[in-house]
MIMAR-677517 format. One line per 3 residues: number of its first residue (from 1); their letters; for each residue x, y, z of N, C-alpha, C, CB. Coordinates in nm, 3 decimals. Glycine has a CB too. Layout:
N
NUM	A	X,Y,Z,X,Y,Z,X,Y,Z,X,Y,Z ~ ...
END
This chain:
218
1	MAI	-7.357,-9.923,15.194,-7.239,-9.886,15.122,-7.185,-9.751,15.169,-7.268,-9.881,14.974 ~ -7.273,-9.654,15.186,-7.230,-9.523,15.231,-7.173,-9.526,15.373,-7.346,-9.425,15.223 ~ -7.237,-9.605,15.460,-7.186,-9.618,15.597,-7.049,-9.681,15.600,-7.281,-9.700,15.681
4	DRS	-7.032,-9.789,15.523,-6.905,-9.858,15.514,-6.795,-9.766,15.457,-6.920,-9.983,15.427 ~ -6.833,-9.693,15.355,-6.738,-9.601,15.293,-6.697,-9.488,15.386,-6.796,-9.544,15.167 ~ -6.792,-9.441,15.467,-6.764,-9.330,15.557,-6.657,-9.363,15.659,-6.890,-9.288,15.627
7	NHY	-6.636,-9.493,15.686,-6.534,-9.531,15.785,-6.393,-9.498,15.732,-6.544,-9.683,15.820 ~ -6.381,-9.472,15.604,-6.251,-9.443,15.545,-6.233,-9.291,15.521,-6.235,-9.521,15.413 ~ -6.329,-9.211,15.564,-6.323,-9.066,15.544,-6.289,-8.996,15.674,-6.456,-9.014,15.489
10	KHN	-6.226,-8.879,15.663,-6.197,-8.796,15.778,-6.310,-8.697,15.809,-6.069,-8.721,15.755 ~ -6.418,-8.704,15.730,-6.531,-8.609,15.747,-6.661,-8.684,15.712,-6.513,-8.479,15.655 ~ -6.771,-8.611,15.709,-6.902,-8.672,15.688,-6.954,-8.656,15.547,-7.001,-8.613,15.784
13	EVL	-6.873,-8.609,15.458,-6.916,-8.587,15.319,-6.873,-8.711,15.235,-6.853,-8.453,15.260 ~ -6.965,-8.802,15.210,-6.932,-8.924,15.136,-6.963,-8.902,14.991,-7.009,-9.046,15.190 ~ -6.862,-8.919,14.905,-6.879,-8.901,14.762,-6.914,-9.035,14.699,-6.750,-8.840,14.697
16	VLM	-7.029,-9.043,14.626,-7.072,-9.160,14.557,-7.082,-9.123,14.409,-7.206,-9.215,14.613 ~ -6.991,-9.171,14.330,-6.996,-9.142,14.188,-7.105,-9.221,14.120,-6.864,-9.170,14.123 ~ -7.174,-9.161,14.025,-7.285,-9.225,13.957,-7.254,-9.238,13.809,-7.416,-9.147,13.978
19	GCD	-7.297,-9.349,13.753,-7.279,-9.370,13.610,-7.155,-9.452,13.579,-7.270,-9.238,13.540 ~ -7.162,-9.518,13.464,-7.048,-9.598,13.416,-7.071,-9.626,13.267,-7.034,-9.734,13.498 ~ -6.993,-9.713,13.209,-7.009,-9.742,13.069,-7.152,-9.787,13.036,-6.911,-9.848,13.028
22	FQY	-7.208,-9.726,12.933,-7.340,-9.761,12.879,-7.458,-9.731,12.971,-7.341,-9.905,12.847 ~ -7.434,-9.661,13.082,-7.543,-9.636,13.176,-7.622,-9.510,13.146,-7.489,-9.627,13.314 ~ -7.585,-9.435,13.042,-7.658,-9.317,13.005,-7.724,-9.330,12.868,-7.567,-9.197,13.008
25	IDS	-7.740,-9.457,12.822,-7.811,-9.477,12.696,-7.954,-9.427,12.708,-7.809,-9.625,12.656 ~ -8.016,-9.453,12.826,-8.150,-9.399,12.857,-8.133,-9.312,12.983,-8.258,-9.516,12.880 ~ -8.081,-9.191,12.963,-8.046,-9.105,13.079,-8.169,-9.065,13.159,-7.973,-8.979,13.031
28	AHH	-8.284,-9.044,13.095,-8.404,-9.004,13.167,-8.442,-9.112,13.271,-8.521,-8.981,13.067 ~ -8.436,-9.237,13.226,-8.468,-9.349,13.316,-8.367,-9.355,13.432,-8.469,-9.484,13.237 ~ -8.241,-9.331,13.400,-8.132,-9.336,13.497,-8.156,-9.229,13.607,-7.993,-9.312,13.425
31	YQN	-8.190,-9.110,13.565,-8.209,-9.001,13.662,-8.340,-9.017,13.740,-8.207,-8.866,13.591 ~ -8.441,-9.076,13.678,-8.565,-9.103,13.750,-8.542,-9.198,13.867,-8.671,-9.162,13.656 ~ -8.463,-9.300,13.842,-8.430,-9.396,13.948,-8.345,-9.331,14.056,-8.355,-9.517,13.890
34	MDR	-8.252,-9.244,14.015,-8.168,-9.174,14.112,-8.255,-9.080,14.197,-8.054,-9.096,14.041 ~ -8.350,-9.013,14.134,-8.442,-8.922,14.206,-8.518,-9.003,14.316,-8.546,-8.854,14.104 ~ -8.565,-9.122,14.280,-8.639,-9.204,14.375,-8.551,-9.248,14.492,-8.697,-9.326,14.304
37	LIS	-8.426,-9.284,14.459,-8.334,-9.328,14.563,-8.304,-9.212,14.661,-8.204,-9.382,14.499 ~ -8.276,-9.094,14.608,-8.248,-8.977,14.691,-8.367,-8.945,14.777,-8.211,-8.855,14.605 ~ -8.487,-8.948,14.720,-8.610,-8.916,14.794,-8.632,-9.016,14.906,-8.732,-8.915,14.700
40	YIN	-8.609,-9.144,14.879,-8.628,-9.248,14.980,-8.531,-9.232,15.100,-8.609,-9.386,14.915 ~ -8.404,-9.205,15.066,-8.305,-9.188,15.174,-8.340,-9.071,15.259,-8.164,-9.171,15.119 ~ -8.373,-8.958,15.200,-8.399,-8.837,15.279,-8.531,-8.846,15.357,-8.402,-8.714,15.187
43	SNF	-8.626,-8.924,15.306,-8.756,-8.939,15.372,-8.750,-9.033,15.491,-8.859,-8.989,15.273 ~ -8.665,-9.135,15.481,-8.660,-9.237,15.580,-8.541,-9.223,15.675,-8.658,-9.369,15.514 ~ -8.437,-9.157,15.632,-8.315,-9.145,15.714,-8.267,-9.001,15.725,-8.203,-9.231,15.656
46	GGQ	-8.361,-8.908,15.699,-8.322,-8.767,15.692,-8.258,-8.713,15.818,-8.440,-8.686,15.659 ~ -8.293,-8.770,15.934,-8.234,-8.723,16.057,-8.087,-8.756,16.067,-8.306,-8.782,16.173 ~ -8.042,-8.859,15.999,-7.904,-8.905,16.009,-7.824,-8.886,15.880,-7.901,-9.051,16.048
49	YHA	-7.893,-8.899,15.765,-7.824,-8.888,15.638,-7.899,-8.793,15.544,-7.808,-9.026,15.574 ~ -7.823,-8.733,15.454,-7.886,-8.647,15.352,-7.816,-8.675,15.218,-7.878,-8.493,15.391 ~ -7.898,-8.713,15.121,-7.846,-8.743,14.987,-7.885,-8.631,14.892,-7.899,-8.878,14.935
52	QYS	-7.794,-8.599,14.801,-7.823,-8.497,14.704,-7.731,-8.510,14.581,-7.808,-8.359,14.768 ~ -7.774,-8.450,14.473,-7.686,-8.435,14.355,-7.580,-8.336,14.392,-7.765,-8.389,14.227 ~ -7.462,-8.353,14.336,-7.354,-8.259,14.363,-7.266,-8.242,14.242,-7.271,-8.305,14.482
55	TPS	-7.170,-8.159,14.251,-7.067,-8.138,14.146,-6.929,-8.146,14.214,-7.085,-7.997,14.072 ~ -6.826,-8.164,14.137,-6.690,-8.166,14.196,-6.662,-8.040,14.279,-6.583,-8.180,14.084 ~ -6.700,-7.921,14.227,-6.672,-7.798,14.301,-6.752,-7.790,14.432,-6.703,-7.677,14.213
58	DYV	-6.879,-7.833,14.426,-6.960,-7.830,14.548,-6.903,-7.929,14.653,-7.108,-7.866,14.515 ~ -6.856,-8.045,14.605,-6.804,-8.142,14.700,-6.675,-8.093,14.765,-6.779,-8.275,14.632 ~ -6.585,-8.037,14.681,-6.459,-7.985,14.734,-6.486,-7.872,14.834,-6.368,-7.935,14.617
61	KAV	-6.586,-7.786,14.804,-6.620,-7.678,14.893,-6.667,-7.732,15.029,-6.728,-7.590,14.829 ~ -6.751,-7.835,15.025,-6.803,-7.890,15.148,-6.691,-7.956,15.231,-6.914,-7.992,15.117 ~ -6.598,-8.027,15.166,-6.486,-8.087,15.236,-6.393,-7.982,15.292,-6.410,-8.180,15.144
64	HSY	-6.374,-7.876,15.216,-6.285,-7.768,15.259,-6.332,-7.702,15.388,-6.274,-7.663,15.150 ~ -6.465,-7.702,15.409,-6.521,-7.637,15.528,-6.480,-7.703,15.657,-6.670,-7.635,15.519 ~ -6.433,-7.828,15.649,-6.390,-7.900,15.771,-6.251,-7.854,15.817,-6.389,-8.053,15.745
67	DIA	-6.177,-7.788,15.729,-6.044,-7.736,15.764,-5.954,-7.849,15.818,-6.055,-7.622,15.869 ~ -5.940,-7.954,15.739,-5.863,-8.071,15.779,-5.724,-8.062,15.719,-5.933,-8.201,15.735 ~ -5.621,-8.099,15.796,-5.485,-8.110,15.744,-5.472,-8.243,15.675,-5.380,-8.095,15.856
70	WPT	-5.447,-8.240,15.543,-5.444,-8.366,15.467,-5.300,-8.416,15.454,-5.506,-8.346,15.325 ~ -5.281,-8.546,15.457,-5.148,-8.604,15.440,-5.107,-8.600,15.291,-5.147,-8.751,15.494 ~ -4.981,-8.602,15.264,-4.931,-8.606,15.127,-4.881,-8.747,15.097,-4.818,-8.502,15.105
73	RYD	-4.929,-8.803,14.984,-4.890,-8.940,14.949,-4.799,-8.936,14.830,-5.013,-9.029,14.921 ~ -4.700,-9.023,14.829,-4.602,-9.028,14.721,-4.597,-9.165,14.655,-4.464,-8.993,14.774 ~ -4.680,-9.260,14.699,-4.679,-9.393,14.642,-4.762,-9.396,14.514,-4.732,-9.496,14.742
76	DMF	-4.751,-9.500,14.436,-4.817,-9.516,14.309,-4.930,-9.617,14.327,-4.716,-9.561,14.198 ~ -5.047,-9.587,14.269,-5.164,-9.675,14.284,-5.166,-9.785,14.178,-5.293,-9.593,14.277 ~ -5.076,-9.776,14.079,-5.074,-9.875,13.972,-4.968,-9.981,13.996,-5.050,-9.807,13.838
79	PYA	-4.995,-10.108,13.963,-5.124,-10.159,13.916,-5.220,-10.181,14.032,-5.104,-10.289,13.839 ~ -5.348,-10.189,13.999,-5.445,-10.215,14.102,-5.542,-10.327,14.055,-5.521,-10.085,14.137 ~ -5.609,-10.389,14.150,-5.698,-10.500,14.122,-5.840,-10.456,14.157,-5.658,-10.629,14.201
82	DIE	-5.930,-10.460,14.059,-6.068,-10.425,14.088,-6.153,-10.551,14.114,-6.127,-10.345,13.972 ~ -6.100,-10.667,14.072,-6.162,-10.796,14.097,-6.054,-10.891,14.141,-6.237,-10.850,13.972 ~ -6.088,-10.988,14.222,-5.986,-11.082,14.272,-5.910,-11.149,14.157,-6.052,-11.188,14.360
85	HQY	-5.780,-11.142,14.164,-5.692,-11.206,14.064,-5.700,-11.138,13.928,-5.728,-11.354,14.048 ~ -5.754,-11.015,13.922,-5.756,-10.942,13.794,-5.694,-10.805,13.818,-5.903,-10.929,13.737 ~ -5.586,-10.779,13.744,-5.511,-10.656,13.770,-5.506,-10.569,13.646,-5.368,-10.689,13.818
88	WTG	-5.511,-10.439,13.671,-5.497,-10.339,13.566,-5.353,-10.286,13.567,-5.600,-10.221,13.585 ~ -5.287,-10.299,13.457,-5.149,-10.254,13.452,-5.114,-10.224,13.306,-5.052,-10.361,13.513 ~ -4.997,-10.164,13.283,-4.951,-10.136,13.149,-5.009,-10.012,13.084,-4.980,-10.249,13.064
91	YFT	-5.071,-9.923,13.168,-5.135,-9.807,13.111,-5.038,-9.726,13.022,-5.190,-9.720,13.222 ~ -4.913,-9.710,13.067,-4.822,-9.617,13.003,-4.734,-9.682,12.897,-4.738,-9.552,13.106 ~ -4.747,-9.812,12.877,-4.658,-9.880,12.780,-4.735,-9.970,12.680,-4.555,-9.965,12.855
94	SRP	-4.858,-10.009,12.714,-4.928,-10.104,12.630,-4.975,-10.037,12.499,-5.048,-10.163,12.706 ~ -4.977,-10.116,12.394,-5.021,-10.075,12.260,-4.960,-9.942,12.217,-5.173,-10.064,12.256 ~ -4.827,-9.938,12.207,-4.759,-9.813,12.172,-4.801,-9.758,12.036,-4.610,-9.834,12.172
97	NNK	-4.834,-9.844,11.941,-4.876,-9.794,11.811,-5.005,-9.716,11.820,-4.891,-9.908,11.713 ~ -5.099,-9.767,11.899,-5.226,-9.695,11.916,-5.204,-9.563,11.985,-5.325,-9.779,11.994 ~ -5.115,-9.561,12.083,-5.084,-9.437,12.150,-5.025,-9.333,12.053,-4.988,-9.463,12.265
100	AYI	-4.943,-9.387,11.963,-4.883,-9.298,11.862,-4.987,-9.244,11.766,-4.774,-9.371,11.784 ~ -5.081,-9.329,11.722,-5.187,-9.283,11.633,-5.270,-9.174,11.699,-5.275,-9.398,11.592 ~ -5.307,-9.195,11.824,-5.389,-9.097,11.895,-5.314,-8.967,11.914,-5.434,-9.152,12.031
103	REL	-5.184,-8.979,11.946,-5.100,-8.859,11.963,-5.094,-8.782,11.832,-4.957,-8.898,12.011 ~ -5.077,-8.850,11.721,-5.067,-8.784,11.591,-5.199,-8.716,11.556,-5.030,-8.886,11.481 ~ -5.310,-8.785,11.580,-5.440,-8.721,11.552,-5.461,-8.601,11.639,-5.553,-8.818,11.572
106	SHQ	-5.422,-8.608,11.765,-5.436,-8.495,11.857,-5.352,-8.378,11.807,-5.394,-8.536,12.001 ~ -5.231,-8.407,11.761,-5.143,-8.304,11.708,-5.210,-8.236,11.586,-5.005,-8.366,11.669 ~ -5.262,-8.316,11.495,-5.328,-8.261,11.378,-5.450,-8.180,11.416,-5.366,-8.371,11.283
109	FHS	-5.524,-8.231,11.513,-5.647,-8.162,11.553,-5.618,-8.023,11.607,-5.722,-8.245,11.659 ~ -5.520,-8.010,11.695,-5.487,-7.883,11.756,-5.425,-7.787,11.653,-5.392,-7.905,11.874 ~ -5.343,-7.840,11.565,-5.285,-7.757,11.462,-5.393,-7.708,11.364,-5.176,-7.834,11.387
112	ATQ	-5.483,-7.797,11.327,-5.591,-7.761,11.235,-5.684,-7.660,11.298,-5.670,-7.884,11.192 ~ -5.715,-7.680,11.426,-5.807,-7.590,11.496,-5.757,-7.445,11.488,-5.823,-7.633,11.645 ~ -5.626,-7.429,11.508,-5.567,-7.294,11.498,-5.581,-7.239,11.357,-5.419,-7.295,11.538
115	MYS	-5.561,-7.325,11.262,-5.572,-7.283,11.120,-5.719,-7.245,11.089,-5.523,-7.398,11.022 ~ -5.811,-7.330,11.138,-5.952,-7.307,11.107,-6.006,-7.180,11.177,-6.036,-7.429,11.149 ~ -5.947,-7.145,11.291,-5.991,-7.028,11.362,-5.965,-6.900,11.281,-5.921,-7.020,11.496
118	LTA	-5.858,-6.903,11.200,-5.830,-6.787,11.112,-5.941,-6.770,11.008,-5.693,-6.805,11.042 ~ -5.995,-6.883,10.963,-6.106,-6.876,10.866,-6.233,-6.825,10.935,-6.132,-7.016,10.801 ~ -6.253,-6.871,11.060,-6.377,-6.834,11.129,-6.384,-6.682,11.155,-6.386,-6.910,11.262
121	IDQ	-6.269,-6.616,11.170,-6.272,-6.472,11.198,-6.239,-6.389,11.074,-6.173,-6.437,11.311 ~ -6.222,-6.457,10.962,-6.194,-6.387,10.836,-6.320,-6.323,10.784,-6.135,-6.483,10.731 ~ -6.318,-6.192,10.768,-6.438,-6.120,10.723,-6.476,-6.158,10.577,-6.415,-5.967,10.733
124	TAT	-6.378,-6.201,10.503,-6.405,-6.234,10.362,-6.447,-6.378,10.342,-6.282,-6.205,10.278 ~ -6.443,-6.461,10.447,-6.479,-6.601,10.435,-6.628,-6.614,10.410,-6.439,-6.678,10.559 ~ -6.665,-6.708,10.325,-6.805,-6.733,10.299,-6.864,-6.822,10.407,-6.823,-6.795,10.160
127	QAE	-6.997,-6.828,10.414,-7.062,-6.912,10.514,-7.031,-7.059,10.485,-7.216,-6.888,10.516 ~ -7.020,-7.093,10.358,-6.990,-7.230,10.322,-6.851,-7.270,10.375,-6.998,-7.247,10.171 ~ -6.752,-7.181,10.364,-6.618,-7.207,10.413,-6.619,-7.222,10.565,-6.522,-7.095,10.369
130	IDN	-6.691,-7.140,10.632,-6.699,-7.146,10.779,-6.769,-7.276,10.821,-6.776,-7.021,10.835 ~ -6.878,-7.309,10.753,-6.950,-7.434,10.785,-6.859,-7.556,10.762,-7.078,-7.446,10.700 ~ -6.775,-7.549,10.659,-6.685,-7.661,10.627,-6.583,-7.685,10.738,-6.612,-7.634,10.493
133	VID	-6.520,-7.575,10.787,-6.419,-7.591,10.891,-6.480,-7.636,11.020,-6.344,-7.461,10.913 ~ -6.603,-7.590,11.052,-6.670,-7.630,11.177,-6.705,-7.777,11.168,-6.797,-7.545,11.204 ~ -6.759,-7.820,11.051,-6.795,-7.963,11.036,-6.674,-8.053,11.044,-6.867,-7.986,10.903
136	TKN	-6.565,-8.011,10.981,-6.440,-8.087,10.988,-6.390,-8.099,11.131,-6.333,-8.020,10.901 ~ -6.388,-7.985,11.200,-6.341,-7.982,11.340,-6.426,-8.076,11.425,-6.347,-7.837,11.397 ~ -6.558,-8.073,11.409,-6.647,-8.155,11.491,-6.626,-8.304,11.463,-6.793,-8.116,11.464
139	QVL	-6.600,-8.339,11.336,-6.575,-8.479,11.303,-6.452,-8.530,11.374,-6.559,-8.496,11.152 ~ -6.346,-8.451,11.372,-6.219,-8.495,11.435,-6.238,-8.495,11.587,-6.098,-8.401,11.392 ~ -6.308,-8.395,11.640,-6.331,-8.387,11.784,-6.410,-8.508,11.833,-6.405,-8.258,11.820
142	DKM	-6.502,-8.553,11.753,-6.582,-8.673,11.787,-6.489,-8.794,11.803,-6.690,-8.701,11.678 ~ -6.397,-8.811,11.710,-6.304,-8.924,11.718,-6.208,-8.905,11.834,-6.227,-8.939,11.587 ~ -6.162,-8.784,11.859,-6.069,-8.763,11.972,-6.136,-8.790,12.106,-6.016,-8.620,11.969
145	GIL	-6.264,-8.758,12.113,-6.339,-8.785,12.236,-6.345,-8.935,12.267,-6.481,-8.727,12.225 ~ -6.367,-9.013,12.161,-6.373,-9.159,12.178,-6.236,-9.212,12.213,-6.425,-9.227,12.051 ~ -6.132,-9.163,12.147,-5.997,-9.214,12.167,-5.937,-9.173,12.301,-5.908,-9.167,12.055
148	SHH	-6.001,-9.077,12.367,-5.956,-9.036,12.500,-6.012,-9.126,12.611,-5.996,-8.891,12.525 ~ -6.095,-9.221,12.575,-6.158,-9.310,12.670,-6.049,-9.392,12.744,-6.259,-9.405,12.597 ~ -6.081,-9.432,12.866,-5.978,-9.499,12.948,-5.945,-9.640,12.899,-6.025,-9.506,13.093
151	DAV	-6.020,-9.693,12.806,-5.985,-9.822,12.744,-5.922,-9.802,12.605,-6.110,-9.911,12.734 ~ -5.907,-9.674,12.565,-5.853,-9.645,12.433,-5.705,-9.607,12.440,-5.933,-9.533,12.367 ~ -5.679,-9.485,12.486,-5.541,-9.437,12.489,-5.456,-9.520,12.587,-5.537,-9.288,12.527
154	TGT	-5.518,-9.577,12.688,-5.443,-9.660,12.783,-5.407,-9.796,12.728,-5.520,-9.679,12.909 ~ -5.481,-9.840,12.624,-5.449,-9.971,12.565,-5.498,-10.086,12.646,-5.304,-9.985,12.548 ~ -5.602,-10.074,12.723,-5.648,-10.186,12.809,-5.762,-10.261,12.746,-5.692,-10.135,12.944
157	GKQ	-5.808,-10.221,12.625,-5.918,-10.292,12.562,-5.872,-10.422,12.496,-5.986,-10.204,12.461 ~ -5.969,-10.500,12.451,-5.938,-10.622,12.378,-5.881,-10.586,12.240,-6.065,-10.711,12.365 ~ -5.826,-10.687,12.171,-5.759,-10.662,12.046,-5.856,-10.607,11.940,-5.693,-10.788,11.998
160	RTA	-5.973,-10.666,11.931,-6.068,-10.615,11.831,-6.113,-10.473,11.862,-6.191,-10.706,11.823 ~ -6.114,-10.437,11.991,-6.145,-10.302,12.029,-6.032,-10.207,11.993,-6.175,-10.295,12.176 ~ -5.909,-10.251,12.017,-5.792,-10.168,11.981,-5.786,-10.146,11.831,-5.661,-10.233,12.028
163	DDY	-5.823,-10.249,11.754,-5.826,-10.234,11.609,-5.928,-10.129,11.567,-5.858,-10.367,11.542 ~ -6.042,-10.130,11.634,-6.146,-10.030,11.604,-6.102,-9.889,11.640,-6.275,-10.064,11.678 ~ -6.029,-9.876,11.751,-5.975,-9.746,11.786,-5.879,-9.694,11.682,-5.905,-9.752,11.920
166	SYK	-5.795,-9.785,11.629,-5.701,-9.746,11.523,-5.778,-9.699,11.400,-5.608,-9.864,11.485 ~ -5.885,-9.772,11.368,-5.967,-9.734,11.255,-6.030,-9.598,11.273,-6.072,-9.837,11.232 ~ -6.076,-9.569,11.396,-6.137,-9.439,11.424,-6.031,-9.328,11.411,-6.202,-9.438,11.567
169	AWQ	-5.908,-9.355,11.454,-5.803,-9.255,11.438,-5.780,-9.226,11.290,-5.672,-9.302,11.504 ~ -5.778,-9.335,11.206,-5.762,-9.320,11.064,-5.879,-9.239,11.005,-5.752,-9.457,10.996 ~ -6.001,-9.265,11.052,-6.117,-9.187,11.006,-6.101,-9.037,11.038,-6.246,-9.241,11.070
172	GVQ	-6.048,-9.012,11.157,-6.028,-8.871,11.196,-5.930,-8.802,11.107,-5.981,-8.862,11.338 ~ -5.819,-8.872,11.072,-5.720,-8.817,10.981,-5.778,-8.792,10.846,-5.601,-8.908,10.969 ~ -5.856,-8.889,10.795,-5.918,-8.876,10.664,-6.017,-8.762,10.658,-5.986,-9.004,10.625
175	ANN	-6.093,-8.741,10.766,-6.188,-8.629,10.771,-6.118,-8.497,10.772,-6.278,-8.640,10.892 ~ -6.002,-8.491,10.834,-5.934,-8.363,10.852,-5.843,-8.327,10.736,-5.854,-8.366,10.978 ~ -5.779,-8.423,10.673,-5.677,-8.393,10.574,-5.718,-8.303,10.459,-5.629,-8.515,10.519
178	PTY	-5.830,-8.329,10.393,-5.864,-8.244,10.278,-5.877,-8.095,10.311,-5.992,-8.292,10.217 ~ -5.952,-8.067,10.418,-5.970,-7.925,10.460,-5.836,-7.866,10.512,-6.082,-7.915,10.572 ~ -5.767,-7.944,10.592,-5.641,-7.895,10.654,-5.538,-7.868,10.543,-5.584,-8.001,10.758
181	SQH	-5.525,-7.961,10.449,-5.429,-7.946,10.341,-5.461,-7.824,10.256,-5.425,-8.071,10.254 ~ -5.589,-7.803,10.227,-5.629,-7.688,10.147,-5.593,-7.557,10.217,-5.779,-7.693,10.120 ~ -5.616,-7.551,10.347,-5.586,-7.429,10.421,-5.435,-7.404,10.426,-5.643,-7.437,10.564
184	IGD	-5.359,-7.509,10.445,-5.212,-7.493,10.447,-5.166,-7.437,10.312,-5.141,-7.629,10.477 ~ -5.214,-7.498,10.203,-5.177,-7.455,10.071,-5.216,-7.308,10.045,-5.243,-7.546,9.968 ~ -5.335,-7.273,10.089,-5.381,-7.132,10.070,-5.292,-7.037,10.147,-5.530,-7.114,10.116
187	KIK	-5.257,-7.074,10.273,-5.174,-6.986,10.354,-5.033,-6.968,10.294,-5.163,-7.041,10.498 ~ -4.978,-7.080,10.243,-4.848,-7.071,10.184,-4.848,-6.980,10.062,-4.798,-7.208,10.147 ~ -4.949,-6.992,9.980,-4.959,-6.904,9.861,-4.975,-6.759,9.899,-5.076,-6.946,9.772
190	SMT	-5.055,-6.733,10.003,-5.077,-6.593,10.042,-4.954,-6.533,10.110,-5.198,-6.584,10.137 ~ -4.876,-6.616,10.175,-4.757,-6.565,10.245,-4.640,-6.548,10.150,-4.718,-6.659,10.359 ~ -4.634,-6.629,10.045,-4.519,-6.627,9.955,-4.549,-6.558,9.819,-4.471,-6.769,9.930
193	NLE	-4.679,-6.539,9.795,-4.720,-6.483,9.666,-4.678,-6.569,9.549,-4.663,-6.346,9.650 ~ -4.660,-6.696,9.574,-4.620,-6.791,9.468,-4.743,-6.864,9.418,-4.514,-6.893,9.520 ~ -4.754,-6.871,9.287,-4.861,-6.947,9.225,-4.809,-7.088,9.192,-4.913,-6.875,9.098
196	STS	-4.890,-7.185,9.217,-4.847,-7.323,9.192,-4.966,-7.404,9.137,-4.791,-7.388,9.323 ~ -4.934,-7.493,9.050,-5.036,-7.582,8.997,-5.049,-7.708,9.083,-5.005,-7.619,8.852 ~ -4.965,-7.719,9.181,-4.967,-7.839,9.266,-5.052,-7.817,9.390,-4.824,-7.878,9.307
199	EWL	-5.105,-7.924,9.442,-5.183,-7.917,9.568,-5.090,-7.957,9.682,-5.310,-8.011,9.565 ~ -5.121,-7.899,9.799,-5.049,-7.938,9.919,-5.118,-8.061,9.978,-5.043,-7.820,10.022 ~ -5.044,-8.170,9.991,-5.100,-8.295,10.041,-5.022,-8.346,10.158,-5.104,-8.399,9.932
202	QCE	-5.090,-8.408,10.255,-5.022,-8.472,10.365,-5.009,-8.622,10.334,-5.099,-8.450,10.498 ~ -4.890,-8.673,10.335,-4.868,-8.813,10.310,-4.887,-8.891,10.440,-4.728,-8.836,10.252 ~ -4.972,-8.990,10.438,-5.001,-9.068,10.559,-4.905,-9.188,10.573,-5.147,-9.117,10.556
205	MTN	-4.818,-9.203,10.474,-4.721,-9.316,10.481,-4.599,-9.272,10.563,-4.677,-9.362,10.337 ~ -4.540,-9.365,10.635,-4.411,-9.337,10.703,-4.307,-9.433,10.653,-4.424,-9.347,10.858 ~ -4.182,-9.387,10.652,-4.072,-9.471,10.600,-4.100,-9.516,10.459,-4.049,-9.594,10.689
208	STY	-4.159,-9.428,10.381,-4.204,-9.465,10.248,-4.127,-9.388,10.141,-4.354,-9.440,10.233 ~ -4.172,-9.399,10.019,-4.104,-9.335,9.907,-4.197,-9.243,9.833,-4.047,-9.439,9.813 ~ -4.143,-9.174,9.735,-4.217,-9.083,9.653,-4.331,-9.154,9.582,-4.127,-9.015,9.552
211	RDC	-4.308,-9.281,9.540,-4.407,-9.351,9.463,-4.532,-9.382,9.545,-4.348,-9.478,9.409 ~ -4.517,-9.394,9.678,-4.635,-9.415,9.761,-4.712,-9.285,9.785,-4.593,-9.475,9.895 ~ -4.642,-9.173,9.782,-4.704,-9.043,9.807,-4.664,-8.946,9.695,-4.663,-8.986,9.948
214	PIA	-4.711,-8.970,9.575,-4.673,-8.879,9.464,-4.736,-8.739,9.481,-4.718,-8.940,9.328 ~ -4.672,-8.641,9.421,-4.722,-8.505,9.424,-4.836,-8.496,9.324,-4.609,-8.401,9.392 ~ -4.950,-8.453,9.371,-5.067,-8.441,9.284,-5.066,-8.310,9.212,-5.196,-8.455,9.363
217	AK	-5.084,-8.310,9.085,-5.086,-8.188,9.004,-5.227,-8.165,8.949,-4.984,-8.197,8.887 ~ -5.267,-8.042,8.948,-5.401,-8.011,8.892,-5.399,-8.027,8.741,-5.444,-7.866,8.929
END
């Protein structure tokens, strides 16, 4: 594989990516096998080939040392086929609702993170308040990490998988809303010096009415 791939390179540094979906469930076993493979290659073909673990920066540094003039490409690689008669396409247009959900959660996450950072550096904040914002942030970050997967935001998964991604986006909003809403309400009160018996709530309905999202009063 490495020899065949090297025929398409302008240099002798062949990049072999390791890992894929579900391949790090038992990472220790995965790396043990990789260690054996690297040791075997270097012991038996060391005069011609050298295998090693690397990083993107190490690889780019090694390639840069060849001082090669690289061509500039302007064509698009999409759609592409990874198996005969099977094509990947629609990345930028498929499942627009899911894309919108993920975008909204991302917007809320970044807005909330800025709000929570004010609590984290507030000298008067209690440890419980700090722990709460950190826990909330981590819950949303966990969902955002999953939704950033190449079968999630791209919309290339099966329908039942897309439904699960939508559910995870909803879970992220639900985890964030109570803490986020409380912080917004507190900031508004502190900035305006207005006392209110009402709570600040985010309505998750769209194109809806007051009856679906009534104002909650204490």
